PASEBA-1860 file (N, C-alpha, C; in nm, 3 decimals):
! residues 329
1> MKAMIFDR> 0.085/-0.119/0.000/0.000/0.000/0.000/0.088/0.124/0.000 ~ 0.032/0.234/-0.052/0.101/0.362/-0.050/0.079/0.428/0.085 ~ 0.186/0.488/0.139/0.178/0.554/0.268/0.278/0.667/0.273 ~ 0.252/0.764/0.363/0.346/0.872/0.390/0.405/0.850/0.529 ~ 0.538/0.854/0.538/0.609/0.815/0.659/0.679/0.935/0.721 ~ 0.668/0.948/0.853/0.741/1.049/0.929/0.868/0.984/0.985 ~ 0.984/1.038/0.946/1.111/0.986/0.994/1.164/1.065/1.114 ~ 1.173/1.196/1.099/1.218/1.280/1.210/1.186/1.425/1.178
9> PGLPLRAA> 1.179/1.511/1.282/1.152/1.653/1.258/1.256/1.714/1.165 ~ 1.208/1.805/1.082/1.296/1.871/0.988/1.298/1.809/0.852 ~ 1.249/1.686/0.841/1.240/1.619/0.712/1.095/1.615/0.664 ~ 1.073/1.627/0.534/0.936/1.610/0.485/0.891/1.464/0.502 ~ 0.762/1.443/0.504/0.712/1.306/0.503/0.761/1.235/0.378 ~ 0.786/1.107/0.393/0.844/1.027/0.284/0.740/0.931/0.228 ~ 0.723/0.934/0.096/0.634/0.838/0.031/0.699/0.701/0.031 ~ 0.622/0.597/0.062/0.678/0.462/0.072/0.569/0.360/0.041
17> ERDIPECG> 0.613/0.240/0.011/0.525/0.125/-0.001/0.535/0.045/0.128 ~ 0.423/0.015/0.189/0.417/-0.065/0.311/0.325/-0.185/0.286 ~ 0.347/-0.293/0.358/0.254/-0.404/0.354/0.120/-0.361/0.413 ~ 0.013/-0.413/0.358/-0.118/-0.387/0.417/-0.119/-0.451/0.555 ~ -0.155/-0.377/0.659/-0.148/-0.433/0.795/-0.252/-0.543/0.816 ~ -0.218/-0.638/0.902/-0.313/-0.742/0.940/-0.383/-0.700/1.067 ~ -0.511/-0.735/1.077/-0.585/-0.692/1.196/-0.584/-0.801/1.302 ~ -0.568/-0.758/1.428/-0.576/-0.848/1.541/-0.720/-0.884/1.572
25> AEQVLLKV> -0.738/-0.959/1.676/-0.871/-1.013/1.707/-0.975/-0.906/1.729 ~ -0.934/-0.791/1.788/-1.029/-0.684/1.820/-1.022/-0.568/1.721 ~ -0.954/-0.590/1.609/-0.931/-0.481/1.515/-1.009/-0.497/1.386 ~ -1.033/-0.383/1.322/-1.086/-0.381/1.186/-0.978/-0.326/1.093 ~ -0.978/-0.375/0.970/-0.892/-0.321/0.866/-0.978/-0.234/0.776 ~ -0.938/-0.109/0.762/-1.013/-0.014/0.681/-0.938/0.019/0.553 ~ -1.012/0.024/0.443/-0.960/0.085/0.321/-0.989/0.234/0.334 ~ -0.885/0.311/0.352/-0.901/0.452/0.383/-0.946/0.528/0.258
33> SACGVCRT> -1.045/0.612/0.275/-1.089/0.698/0.165/-1.048/0.843/0.187 ~ -1.040/0.886/0.314/-1.003/1.023/0.344/-0.940/1.029/0.483 ~ -0.850/1.124/0.500/-0.789/1.146/0.632/-0.762/1.295/0.648 ~ -0.817/1.352/0.753/-0.795/1.493/0.778/-0.651/1.524/0.814 ~ -0.610/1.646/0.785/-0.477/1.696/0.819/-0.498/1.795/0.934 ~ -0.454/1.756/1.052/-0.483/1.829/1.175/-0.360/1.906/1.222 ~ -0.384/2.012/1.299/-0.270/2.086/1.356/-0.184/1.997/1.445 ~ -0.244/1.895/1.508/-0.163/1.802/1.587/-0.061/1.732/1.499
41> DLHIVDGE> -0.097/1.702/1.373/0.000/1.644/1.281/0.120/1.738/1.263 ~ 0.092/1.868/1.256/0.200/1.965/1.246/0.288/1.962/1.370 ~ 0.227/1.951/1.487/0.306/1.946/1.611/0.398/1.824/1.611 ~ 0.353/1.715/1.549/0.437/1.595/1.540/0.551/1.615/1.442 ~ 0.520/1.657/1.320/0.625/1.668/1.218/0.721/1.783/1.249 ~ 0.676/1.881/1.326/0.764/1.992/1.363/0.843/1.963/1.491 ~ 0.822/1.846/1.551/0.899/1.805/1.666/0.851/1.860/1.799 ~ 0.731/1.916/1.803/0.678/1.972/1.927/0.613/1.864/2.014
49> LTEPKPGL> 0.567/1.757/1.955/0.527/1.636/2.027/0.638/1.536/2.003 ~ 0.702/1.491/2.108/0.837/1.436/2.096/0.848/1.284/2.104 ~ 0.737/1.211/2.117/0.750/1.067/2.133/0.665/0.988/2.033 ~ 0.678/1.018/1.904/0.600/0.941/1.807/0.656/0.801/1.788 ~ 0.574/0.714/1.739/0.616/0.579/1.700/0.723/0.589/1.592 ~ 0.831/0.511/1.600/0.931/0.513/1.492/0.868/0.471/1.359 ~ 0.907/0.540/1.253/0.853/0.509/1.121/0.703/0.532/1.112 ~ 0.656/0.636/1.179/0.513/0.663/1.195/0.443/0.696/1.063
57> IPGHEIVG> 0.323/0.641/1.046/0.227/0.690/0.948/0.134/0.786/1.024 ~ 0.141/0.917/0.997/0.056/1.011/1.071/-0.091/1.000/1.029 ~ -0.173/1.082/1.095/-0.313/1.096/1.056/-0.410/1.033/1.152 ~ -0.501/1.113/1.209/-0.594/1.061/1.309/-0.737/1.109/1.287 ~ -0.769/1.148/1.166/-0.907/1.180/1.129/-0.941/1.091/1.009 ~ -0.954/0.962/1.037/-0.958/0.861/0.931/-1.102/0.822/0.899 ~ -1.134/0.820/0.771/-1.262/0.768/0.724/-1.233/0.656/0.625 ~ -1.296/0.542/0.646/-1.275/0.429/0.555/-1.382/0.324/0.573
65> RVVAKGAS> -1.374/0.221/0.493/-1.470/0.111/0.498/-1.400/-0.018/0.539 ~ -1.473/-0.097/0.616/-1.419/-0.222/0.669/-1.401/-0.322/0.556 ~ -1.278/-0.371/0.539/-1.252/-0.473/0.437/-1.211/-0.606/0.500 ~ -1.178/-0.604/0.628/-1.147/-0.728/0.702/-1.164/-0.697/0.850 ~ -1.186/-0.801/0.929/-1.201/-0.779/1.073/-1.153/-0.901/1.149 ~ -1.111/-0.876/1.273/-1.061/-0.982/1.357/-1.171/-1.073/1.407 ~ -1.128/-1.185/1.463/-1.223/-1.290/1.504/-1.320/-1.243/1.611 ~ -1.283/-1.145/1.691/-1.368/-1.100/1.802/-1.450/-0.975/1.769
73> VERFAIGQ> -1.441/-0.928/1.646/-1.513/-0.805/1.609/-1.660/-0.836/1.581 ~ -1.747/-0.775/1.660/-1.891/-0.793/1.643/-1.965/-0.662/1.618 ~ -1.901/-0.550/1.643/-1.970/-0.422/1.635/-1.996/-0.378/1.492 ~ -1.909/-0.417/1.400/-1.916/-0.361/1.265/-1.913/-0.472/1.160 ~ -1.966/-0.439/1.042/-1.977/-0.535/0.932/-1.881/-0.497/0.819 ~ -1.846/-0.596/0.740/-1.767/-0.571/0.620/-1.843/-0.471/0.532 ~ -1.771/-0.372/0.482/-1.832/-0.270/0.397/-1.883/-0.149/0.471 ~ -1.891/-0.155/0.603/-1.944/-0.043/0.681/-1.844/0.071/0.686
81> RLGVPWLG> -1.894/0.194/0.677/-1.807/0.312/0.686/-1.786/0.351/0.831 ~ -1.659/0.371/0.868/-1.624/0.404/1.005/-1.531/0.526/1.009 ~ -1.527/0.588/1.126/-1.431/0.693/1.153/-1.339/0.651/1.266 ~ -1.213/0.687/1.255/-1.113/0.656/1.358/-1.057/0.788/1.410 ~ -1.067/0.813/1.542/-1.020/0.938/1.600/-0.881/0.926/1.660 ~ -0.839/1.033/1.727/-0.708/1.040/1.795/-0.694/0.933/1.902 ~ -0.795/0.917/1.988/-0.786/0.818/2.096/-0.799/0.679/2.036 ~ -0.689/0.602/2.041/-0.688/0.472/1.976/-0.700/0.354/2.068
89> QTCGHCRY> -0.669/0.372/2.197/-0.672/0.260/2.291/-0.648/0.313/2.432 ~ -0.713/0.254/2.531/-0.687/0.285/2.671/-0.679/0.154/2.750 ~ -0.634/0.165/2.876/-0.615/0.043/2.954/-0.748/-0.015/3.003 ~ -0.846/0.071/3.031/-0.978/0.025/3.073/-0.993/-0.002/3.221 ~ -0.884/0.006/3.300/-0.897/-0.031/3.440/-0.831/0.068/3.537 ~ -0.775/0.177/3.489/-0.715/0.275/3.580/-0.823/0.366/3.638 ~ -0.784/0.451/3.730/-0.880/0.540/3.796/-0.949/0.631/3.695 ~ -0.878/0.669/3.590/-0.937/0.758/3.491/-1.037/0.684/3.402
97> CLGGRENL> -0.999/0.568/3.354/-1.090/0.489/3.271/-1.216/0.452/3.348 ~ -1.199/0.409/3.473/-1.314/0.367/3.553/-1.398/0.486/3.599 ~ -1.339/0.605/3.598/-1.411/0.724/3.642/-1.470/0.806/3.530 ~ -1.478/0.750/3.409/-1.537/0.822/3.297/-1.445/0.925/3.234 ~ -1.315/0.917/3.263/-1.218/1.012/3.208/-1.107/0.938/3.135 ~ -1.147/0.851/3.044/-1.049/0.769/2.972/-0.953/0.854/2.890 ~ -0.990/0.977/2.860/-0.901/1.067/2.787/-0.773/1.097/2.864 ~ -0.774/1.072/2.996/-0.656/1.098/3.080/-0.576/0.972/3.112
105> CDQARFTG> -0.615/0.859/3.057/-0.547/0.732/3.084/-0.397/0.742/3.056 ~ -0.315/0.702/3.153/-0.170/0.710/3.136/-0.118/0.608/3.034 ~ -0.196/0.505/3.006/-0.154/0.402/2.912/-0.220/0.419/2.775 ~ -0.285/0.532/2.753/-0.355/0.554/2.626/-0.257/0.552/2.509 ~ -0.308/0.506/2.397/-0.232/0.509/2.272/-0.312/0.592/2.171 ~ -0.240/0.659/2.082/-0.304/0.760/1.999/-0.279/0.734/1.850 ~ -0.387/0.740/1.775/-0.381/0.719/1.631/-0.295/0.826/1.566 ~ -0.207/0.784/1.478/-0.122/0.879/1.408/-0.014/0.940/1.493
113> YTLDGGYA> 0.014/0.879/1.609/0.121/0.927/1.698/0.195/0.809/1.760 ~ 0.129/0.732/1.844/0.189/0.610/1.897/0.134/0.486/1.827 ~ 0.034/0.503/1.743/-0.018/0.400/1.654/-0.016/0.456/1.512 ~ 0.009/0.371/1.414/0.005/0.418/1.276/-0.134/0.470/1.242 ~ -0.136/0.577/1.162/-0.261/0.644/1.129/-0.304/0.629/0.985 ~ -0.368/0.734/0.935/-0.443/0.726/0.810/-0.384/0.793/0.689 ~ -0.256/0.836/0.694/-0.192/0.886/0.573/-0.145/0.766/0.491 ~ -0.240/0.682/0.455/-0.210/0.557/0.386/-0.339/0.502/0.326
121> QYAVADQH> -0.324/0.404/0.238/-0.442/0.346/0.173/-0.520/0.252/0.265 ~ -0.453/0.198/0.367/-0.520/0.107/0.461/-0.474/0.142/0.603 ~ -0.561/0.114/0.699/-0.527/0.136/0.840/-0.603/0.034/0.924 ~ -0.545/-0.006/1.036/-0.614/-0.091/1.132/-0.649/-0.007/1.255 ~ -0.758/-0.046/1.321/-0.801/0.026/1.441/-0.877/-0.069/1.531 ~ -0.870/-0.044/1.661/-0.944/-0.120/1.760/-1.093/-0.091/1.742 ~ -1.174/-0.197/1.732/-1.317/-0.179/1.707/-1.384/-0.091/1.813 ~ -1.334/-0.094/1.935/-1.399/-0.023/2.045/-1.371/0.127/2.041
129> YCFALPDD> -1.282/0.170/1.952/-1.246/0.312/1.945/-1.276/0.369/1.806 ~ -1.369/0.307/1.736/-1.416/0.355/1.606/-1.560/0.404/1.620 ~ -1.599/0.490/1.528/-1.736/0.542/1.527/-1.803/0.514/1.393 ~ -1.930/0.475/1.398/-2.014/0.479/1.279/-2.044/0.626/1.251 ~ -2.037/0.668/1.126/-2.048/0.809/1.092/-2.185/0.842/1.034 ~ -2.237/0.962/1.060/-2.365/1.001/1.001/-2.359/1.001/0.849 ~ -2.469/0.965/0.786/-2.475/0.960/0.640/-2.481/1.098/0.577 ~ -2.494/1.202/0.658/-2.511/1.338/0.607/-2.384/1.393/0.543
137> YSDAEAAP> -2.271/1.326/0.562/-2.142/1.380/0.520/-2.072/1.286/0.423 ~ -2.009/1.346/0.320/-1.921/1.268/0.234/-1.799/1.226/0.315 ~ -1.717/1.139/0.257/-1.597/1.093/0.328/-1.506/1.210/0.364 ~ -1.481/1.299/0.267/-1.392/1.413/0.293/-1.454/1.508/0.395 ~ -1.585/1.529/0.387/-1.652/1.619/0.481/-1.653/1.562/0.623 ~ -1.659/1.429/0.634/-1.665/1.366/0.766/-1.531/1.367/0.838 ~ -1.420/1.365/0.763/-1.288/1.350/0.826/-1.260/1.454/0.934 ~ -1.281/1.585/0.911/-1.247/1.682/1.016/-1.332/1.669/1.141
145> LLCAGLIG> -1.446/1.606/1.132/-1.530/1.589/1.250/-1.461/1.503/1.355 ~ -1.366/1.418/1.312/-1.308/1.317/1.400/-1.203/1.371/1.497 ~ -1.158/1.493/1.476/-1.070/1.556/1.577/-1.111/1.701/1.595 ~ -1.110/1.779/1.487/-1.151/1.918/1.498/-1.290/1.928/1.558 ~ -1.380/1.843/1.512/-1.516/1.845/1.564/-1.524/1.796/1.708 ~ -1.458/1.684/1.735/-1.467/1.623/1.868/-1.398/1.709/1.975 ~ -1.280/1.760/1.945/-1.211/1.844/2.042/-1.286/1.977/2.059 ~ -1.338/2.030/1.949/-1.417/2.151/1.960/-1.540/2.130/2.046
153> YRALVAAG> -1.604/2.016/2.030/-1.723/1.987/2.110/-1.687/1.972/2.258 ~ -1.579/1.901/2.287/-1.539/1.886/2.428/-1.504/2.022/2.488 ~ -1.439/2.109/2.410/-1.405/2.242/2.459/-1.531/2.324/2.486 ~ -1.630/2.313/2.399/-1.754/2.387/2.419/-1.828/2.338/2.542 ~ -1.831/2.207/2.563/-1.893/2.153/2.684/-1.821/2.206/2.808 ~ -1.689/2.215/2.802/-1.612/2.267/2.915/-1.643/2.413/2.943 ~ -1.687/2.486/2.841/-1.723/2.627/2.860/-1.853/2.643/2.935 ~ -1.923/2.533/2.959/-2.047/2.538/3.035/-2.159/2.605/2.959
161> DAETVGIY> -2.245/2.676/3.033/-2.362/2.737/2.970/-2.336/2.882/2.929 ~ -2.210/2.915/2.905/-2.173/3.052/2.867/-2.256/3.101/2.749 ~ -2.311/3.221/2.763/-2.395/3.276/2.657/-2.313/3.340/2.546 ~ -2.208/3.412/2.585/-2.118/3.476/2.489/-1.982/3.408/2.499 ~ -1.938/3.350/2.388/-1.814/3.273/2.386/-1.721/3.332/2.279 ~ -1.598/3.360/2.319/-1.498/3.403/2.225/-1.413/3.287/2.179 ~ -1.381/3.282/2.050/-1.294/3.179/1.995/-1.170/3.246/1.938 ~ -1.054/3.202/1.986/-0.926/3.252/1.937/-0.866/3.147/1.844
169> GFGAAAHI> -0.849/3.184/1.717/-0.798/3.092/1.617/-0.912/3.029/1.541 ~ -0.943/3.083/1.423/-1.061/3.036/1.350/-1.021/2.940/1.240 ~ -0.979/2.819/1.283/-0.940/2.715/1.190/-1.043/2.604/1.184 ~ -0.993/2.481/1.171/-1.081/2.367/1.148/-1.179/2.346/1.263 ~ -1.128/2.342/1.387/-1.216/2.317/1.501/-1.316/2.430/1.518 ~ -1.269/2.554/1.507/-1.358/2.669/1.527/-1.469/2.673/1.424 ~ -1.438/2.641/1.299/-1.541/2.654/1.196/-1.649/2.548/1.212 ~ -1.618/2.438/1.280/-1.718/2.336/1.307/-1.799/2.372/1.431
177> ISQVMVWQ> -1.730/2.399/1.541/-1.804/2.416/1.667/-1.877/2.549/1.670 ~ -1.836/2.648/1.591/-1.911/2.773/1.585/-2.053/2.749/1.535 ~ -2.069/2.653/1.445/-2.203/2.622/1.394/-2.291/2.562/1.503 ~ -2.231/2.480/1.589/-2.306/2.426/1.702/-2.345/2.538/1.798 ~ -2.253/2.630/1.824/-2.280/2.741/1.913/-2.398/2.824/1.864 ~ -2.397/2.858/1.737/-2.505/2.939/1.681/-2.637/2.864/1.688 ~ -2.635/2.736/1.658/-2.756/2.652/1.669/-2.810/2.650/1.811 ~ -2.720/2.654/1.909/-2.760/2.656/2.049/-2.807/2.793/2.096
185> GRSLFAFT> -2.793/2.894/2.012/-2.838/3.027/2.048/-2.737/3.111/2.123 ~ -2.610/3.072/2.121/-2.505/3.150/2.187/-2.455/3.260/2.094 ~ -2.392/3.360/2.153/-2.325/3.464/2.076/-2.178/3.428/2.059 ~ -2.128/3.442/1.939/-1.991/3.405/1.906/-1.910/3.528/1.871 ~ -1.798/3.547/1.940/-1.698/3.646/1.904/-1.578/3.569/1.848 ~ -1.534/3.605/1.728/-1.425/3.532/1.662/-1.301/3.620/1.651 ~ -1.189/3.569/1.702/-1.062/3.639/1.697/-0.969/3.565/1.600 ~ -0.911/3.639/1.507/-0.820/3.580/1.409/-0.683/3.647/1.418
193> KPGDDAGQ> -0.588/3.594/1.344/-0.459/3.659/1.334/-0.477/3.800/1.277 ~ -0.397/3.897/1.321/-0.407/4.031/1.264/-0.395/4.029/1.112 ~ -0.484/4.100/1.047/-0.481/4.108/0.901/-0.553/3.997/0.829 ~ -0.608/3.902/0.902/-0.677/3.789/0.838/-0.822/3.827/0.807 ~ -0.839/3.913/0.708/-0.973/3.958/0.672/-1.058/3.843/0.618 ~ -0.995/3.752/0.543/-1.070/3.638/0.488/-1.122/3.550/0.601 ~ -1.039/3.526/0.703/-1.083/3.445/0.816/-1.198/3.510/0.891 ~ -1.195/3.644/0.903/-1.303/3.713/0.971/-1.432/3.707/0.888
201> RFARQLGA> -1.421/3.720/0.757/-1.541/3.705/0.672/-1.599/3.566/0.686 ~ -1.512/3.466/0.688/-1.556/3.327/0.703/-1.630/3.309/0.835 ~ -1.577/3.366/0.942/-1.641/3.356/1.073/-1.779/3.422/1.072 ~ -1.791/3.537/1.007/-1.921/3.603/1.000/-2.021/3.521/0.919 ~ -1.973/3.456/0.813/-2.060/3.369/0.735/-2.116/3.255/0.818 ~ -2.039/3.212/0.918/-2.080/3.101/1.004/-2.154/3.147/1.129 ~ -2.183/3.277/1.136/-2.270/3.324/1.243/-2.207/3.407/1.351 ~ -2.078/3.442/1.338/-2.015/3.525/1.440/-2.083/3.662/1.445
209> SWTGDSNS> -2.115/3.708/1.565/-2.178/3.839/1.580/-2.076/3.952/1.585 ~ -1.949/3.916/1.609/-1.839/4.013/1.608/-1.712/3.941/1.569 ~ -1.628/4.008/1.492/-1.497/3.953/1.457/-1.392/4.061/1.475 ~ -1.272/4.017/1.506/-1.160/4.109/1.520/-1.031/4.031/1.527 ~ -0.919/4.104/1.527/-0.792/4.031/1.538/-0.766/3.998/1.685 ~ -0.668/3.912/1.707/-0.646/3.855/1.840/-0.601/3.959/1.943 ~ -0.560/4.075/1.897/-0.519/4.181/1.989/-0.632/4.278/2.022 ~ -0.749/4.256/1.963/-0.861/4.349/1.980/-0.938/4.319/2.108
217> APPRAMDA> -1.005/4.421/2.159/-1.098/4.404/2.269/-1.237/4.382/2.210 ~ -1.309/4.281/2.257/-1.444/4.257/2.206/-1.538/4.368/2.254 ~ -1.659/4.377/2.196/-1.752/4.484/2.234/-1.803/4.475/2.377 ~ -1.796/4.357/2.435/-1.833/4.341/2.576/-1.758/4.221/2.631 ~ -1.753/4.210/2.763/-1.683/4.097/2.825/-1.751/3.966/2.790 ~ -1.672/3.862/2.778/-1.722/3.730/2.737/-1.746/3.642/2.859 ~ -1.844/3.554/2.848/-1.869/3.458/2.955/-1.766/3.346/2.956 ~ -1.711/3.316/2.840/-1.607/3.213/2.827/-1.529/3.239/2.700
225> AILFAPVG> -1.411/3.181/2.693/-1.330/3.188/2.572/-1.267/3.052/2.548 ~ -1.251/3.018/2.420/-1.186/2.893/2.381/-1.066/2.928/2.295 ~ -0.949/2.876/2.333/-0.827/2.900/2.257/-0.796/2.778/2.172 ~ -0.813/2.791/2.041/-0.767/2.688/1.948/-0.628/2.722/1.896 ~ -0.596/2.850/1.889/-0.462/2.890/1.846/-0.360/2.850/1.954 ~ -0.249/2.786/1.917/-0.152/2.736/2.016/-0.054/2.844/2.060 ~ -0.107/2.959/2.095/-0.025/3.077/2.125/-0.047/3.114/2.271 ~ 0.053/3.087/2.355/0.038/3.110/2.498/0.006/3.253/2.535
233> ALLPQALA> 0.054/3.349/2.455/0.031/3.490/2.487/-0.116/3.529/2.479 ~ -0.197/3.446/2.412/-0.340/3.477/2.400/-0.416/3.447/2.529 ~ -0.360/3.362/2.617/-0.434/3.326/2.737/-0.459/3.447/2.828 ~ -0.357/3.526/2.860/-0.386/3.645/2.941/-0.481/3.742/2.872 ~ -0.471/3.754/2.741/-0.562/3.843/2.669/-0.706/3.795/2.684 ~ -0.726/3.665/2.669/-0.862/3.611/2.683/-0.914/3.630/2.825 ~ -0.828/3.603/2.924/-0.870/3.623/3.063/-0.914/3.767/3.088 ~ -0.839/3.861/3.032/-0.867/4.002/3.056/-1.002/4.044/3.000
241> HTVKGGRV> -1.056/3.968/2.905/-1.183/4.003/2.842/-1.297/3.911/2.885 ~ -1.275/3.840/2.996/-1.374/3.743/3.045/-1.436/3.794/3.175 ~ -1.566/3.773/3.190/-1.638/3.819/3.309/-1.592/3.742/3.433 ~ -1.621/3.798/3.550/-1.597/3.724/3.674/-1.673/3.592/3.669 ~ -1.608/3.487/3.715/-1.669/3.355/3.710/-1.660/3.289/3.575 ~ -1.598/3.356/3.478/-1.584/3.301/3.343/-1.471/3.201/3.334 ~ -1.459/3.141/3.220/-1.360/3.035/3.201/-1.291/3.051/3.068 ~ -1.160/3.027/3.066/-1.083/3.020/2.943/-1.042/2.875/2.922
249> VCAGIHMS> -1.081/2.819/2.809/-1.056/2.679/2.777/-0.945/2.672/2.673 ~ -0.839/2.602/2.706/-0.726/2.583/2.613/-0.743/2.448/2.545 ~ -0.774/2.450/2.415/-0.818/2.329/2.348/-0.709/2.258/2.268 ~ -0.588/2.314/2.263/-0.483/2.251/2.185/-0.403/2.151/2.267 ~ -0.336/2.059/2.198/-0.251/1.961/2.265/-0.113/2.019/2.294 ~ -0.079/2.128/2.228/0.050/2.194/2.248/0.027/2.344/2.243 ~ 0.101/2.417/2.324/0.090/2.564/2.324/0.227/2.622/2.354 ~ 0.256/2.735/2.294/0.379/2.805/2.327/0.373/2.856/2.471
257> EIPAFPYS> 0.487/2.900/2.522/0.496/2.937/2.663/0.398/3.048/2.697 ~ 0.332/3.033/2.812/0.237/3.133/2.859/0.314/3.239/2.938 ~ 0.303/3.366/2.902/0.377/3.468/2.975/0.316/3.495/3.112 ~ 0.394/3.555/3.199/0.341/3.596/3.329/0.231/3.699/3.309 ~ 0.134/3.695/3.400/0.025/3.792/3.392/-0.020/3.830/3.532 ~ -0.080/3.947/3.549/-0.120/3.992/3.682/-0.235/3.908/3.737 ~ -0.229/3.883/3.864/-0.333/3.805/3.930/-0.471/3.868/3.915 ~ -0.475/3.998/3.897/-0.604/4.068/3.890/-0.693/4.018/3.776
265> ILWGERSI> -0.633/3.967/3.667/-0.718/3.921/3.557/-0.765/3.776/3.577 ~ -0.708/3.709/3.676/-0.756/3.576/3.713/-0.852/3.584/3.831 ~ -0.830/3.681/3.917/-0.914/3.698/4.035/-1.061/3.716/3.994 ~ -1.152/3.689/4.086/-1.294/3.698/4.054/-1.349/3.564/4.011 ~ -1.284/3.459/4.058/-1.325/3.321/4.030/-1.328/3.288/3.881 ~ -1.241/3.356/3.806/-1.219/3.311/3.669/-1.136/3.182/3.675 ~ -1.146/3.099/3.572/-1.072/2.973/3.573/-1.013/2.945/3.436 ~ -0.911/2.862/3.437/-0.843/2.817/3.315/-0.851/2.665/3.312
273> QSIANLTR> -0.890/2.610/3.199/-0.899/2.464/3.186/-0.839/2.420/3.053 ~ -0.762/2.312/3.057/-0.711/2.254/2.933/-0.800/2.137/2.892 ~ -0.798/2.110/2.764/-0.869/1.995/2.708/-0.765/1.892/2.664 ~ -0.777/1.770/2.714/-0.682/1.665/2.681/-0.755/1.552/2.608 ~ -0.728/1.538/2.481/-0.778/1.425/2.404/-0.931/1.425/2.400 ~ -0.994/1.312/2.400/-1.138/1.299/2.391/-1.179/1.168/2.454 ~ -1.307/1.153/2.479/-1.361/1.024/2.522/-1.454/0.972/2.413 ~ -1.482/0.843/2.420/-1.577/0.787/2.324/-1.716/0.844/2.345
281> QDGEAFFE> -1.747/0.882/2.468/-1.876/0.945/2.495/-1.887/1.079/2.423 ~ -1.776/1.152/2.414/-1.775/1.277/2.337/-1.816/1.249/2.193 ~ -1.760/1.143/2.136/-1.789/1.110/1.998/-1.935/1.075/1.976 ~ -1.990/0.990/2.063/-2.130/0.951/2.048/-2.221/1.073/2.056 ~ -2.192/1.162/2.151/-2.275/1.282/2.167/-2.261/1.375/2.047 ~ -2.137/1.398/2.003/-2.117/1.494/1.894/-2.176/1.445/1.763 ~ -2.159/1.317/1.732/-2.211/1.268/1.605/-2.364/1.261/1.603 ~ -2.425/1.267/1.719/-2.570/1.279/1.724/-2.613/1.424/1.705
289> IAPRAGVR> -2.535/1.518/1.758/-2.570/1.659/1.751/-2.539/1.721/1.615 ~ -2.424/1.686/1.556/-2.376/1.756/1.437/-2.479/1.763/1.324 ~ -2.543/1.652/1.286/-2.643/1.664/1.179/-2.764/1.748/1.220 ~ -2.806/1.737/1.345/-2.922/1.815/1.390/-2.891/1.963/1.391 ~ -2.766/1.997/1.421/-2.725/2.138/1.423/-2.697/2.191/1.283 ~ -2.704/2.106/1.183/-2.676/2.148/1.046/-2.530/2.177/1.020 ~ -2.441/2.112/1.096/-2.297/2.136/1.079/-2.253/2.091/0.940 ~ -2.185/2.179/0.870/-2.121/2.145/0.743/-1.972/2.178/0.756
297> TSVETFAL> -1.889/2.098/0.696/-1.745/2.125/0.700/-1.699/2.183/0.567 ~ -1.612/2.280/0.576/-1.548/2.337/0.457/-1.412/2.271/0.444 ~ -1.389/2.199/0.335/-1.265/2.122/0.321/-1.193/2.157/0.192 ~ -1.061/2.153/0.200/-0.975/2.161/0.083/-0.903/2.027/0.072 ~ -0.921/1.957/-0.039/-0.867/1.823/-0.051/-0.732/1.823/-0.122 ~ -0.649/1.727/-0.081/-0.516/1.706/-0.139/-0.500/1.557/-0.163 ~ -0.427/1.520/-0.267/-0.392/1.380/-0.288/-0.297/1.334/-0.178 ~ -0.298/1.204/-0.149/-0.210/1.148/-0.046/-0.065/1.191/-0.067
305> GDANLALA> -0.018/1.186/-0.192/0.121/1.222/-0.220/0.153/1.368/-0.198 ~ 0.050/1.450/-0.181/0.069/1.592/-0.155/0.053/1.626/-0.007 ~ 0.074/1.528/0.079/0.058/1.551/0.223/0.149/1.663/0.273 ~ 0.272/1.671/0.222/0.362/1.777/0.267/0.310/1.915/0.227 ~ 0.249/1.924/0.110/0.189/2.050/0.066/0.072/2.088/0.158 ~ -0.009/1.989/0.193/-0.121/2.016/0.283/-0.072/2.066/0.418 ~ 0.032/2.003/0.472/0.088/2.046/0.601/0.146/2.187/0.591 ~ 0.214/2.216/0.481/0.272/2.349/0.464/0.163/2.455/0.452
313> SLRAGCIQ> 0.056/2.422/0.383/-0.056/2.516/0.369/-0.121/2.543/0.504 ~ -0.135/2.438/0.585/-0.191/2.454/0.719/-0.099/2.539/0.805 ~ 0.030/2.511/0.798/0.128/2.587/0.878/0.125/2.735/0.842 ~ 0.105/2.765/0.713/0.106/2.903/0.666/-0.027/2.973/0.686 ~ -0.127/2.901/0.736/-0.259/2.962/0.758/-0.337/2.983/0.631 ~ -0.312/2.900/0.531/-0.377/2.918/0.401/-0.503/2.834/0.383 ~ -0.539/2.757/0.483/-0.655/2.668/0.472/-0.776/2.735/0.537 ~ -0.884/2.749/0.462/-1.010/2.796/0.519/-1.096/2.676/0.550
321> GAAVLTMP> -1.111/2.647/0.679/-1.179/2.525/0.718/-1.076/2.418/0.751 ~ -1.078/2.307/0.676/-0.991/2.194/0.707/-0.928/2.138/0.580 ~ -0.807/2.085/0.595/-0.740/2.015/0.486/-0.765/1.866/0.502 ~ -0.786/1.797/0.390/-0.817/1.654/0.392/-0.740/1.585/0.280 ~ -0.674/1.472/0.314/-0.610/1.389/0.212/-0.710/1.289/0.158 ~ -0.709/1.269/0.028/-0.791/1.165/-0.034/-0.698/1.060/-0.094 ~ -0.745/0.936/-0.092/-0.656/0.823/-0.123/-0.671/0.775/-0.268 ~ -0.560/0.730/-0.328/-0.567/0.666/-0.459/-0.631/0.529/-0.446
329> D> -0.691/0.479/-0.553/-0.749/0.345/-0.551/-0.638/0.240/-0.544
END
């Protein structure tokens, strides 16, 4: 099979031929049709996430159809379309798994990081960590839902019942979860990089009631803010524009250093919360809500062999919505 391989930071992904993987007893083998290109993939190839599997096939927003399955697989049928997310496996018996917080499991394994992912024609995945996908979406449209959508949803849940929510960084996750916010009747303030007029227009098209650059003050204090941009300096800015009792949710897996800030902008029972990975319950809830909320994904597709171009476009901020790789037959 054709695959793109990560060797080490500083090198482009390498095109290679790999054997089609065999599935274990609890695994399904998928013929991959699409795989989203996520900012987490950038953190891996840029060396900011430092413990990838050697010879890694990246990619954790996988859409494909079951072509083989292990002897113990009962959940899914041959030919069924499935999605594979970032969370690929957990231990099932630690305090976090037993307490409904499997996303914090110390033994967790992650698709496209410690497990081979979907930048390939075929991929294997544990049946218990796959999702049946709504029929409302094409393969390419469904791919970003599997991380951008799921992490965005978990971040929005963490924001609680906030009426006015600010989003910093209007990329793949923001463009999905903003639609859920508007459907729920919340007010959305969208912050983009300075000078990103196209991103601000895009946010307004998706229902933002106000847009501005990340250094701007919103028209009123926000009940909560979600940071998708991995820029630590934005955290104090978001706190400063949040009401007493408000919350700033950091939704990225990696962030640059957070600068010192005065206690006065945290005081007043404001809080900061990070989002780590996802749970399967997040997936079940989000995939039920997304079609009802009318969520549509804006995608730019690239051939598998153009994965490096897709990553470069994402790094440069040239993608409106999400980048998705499509596979050769």
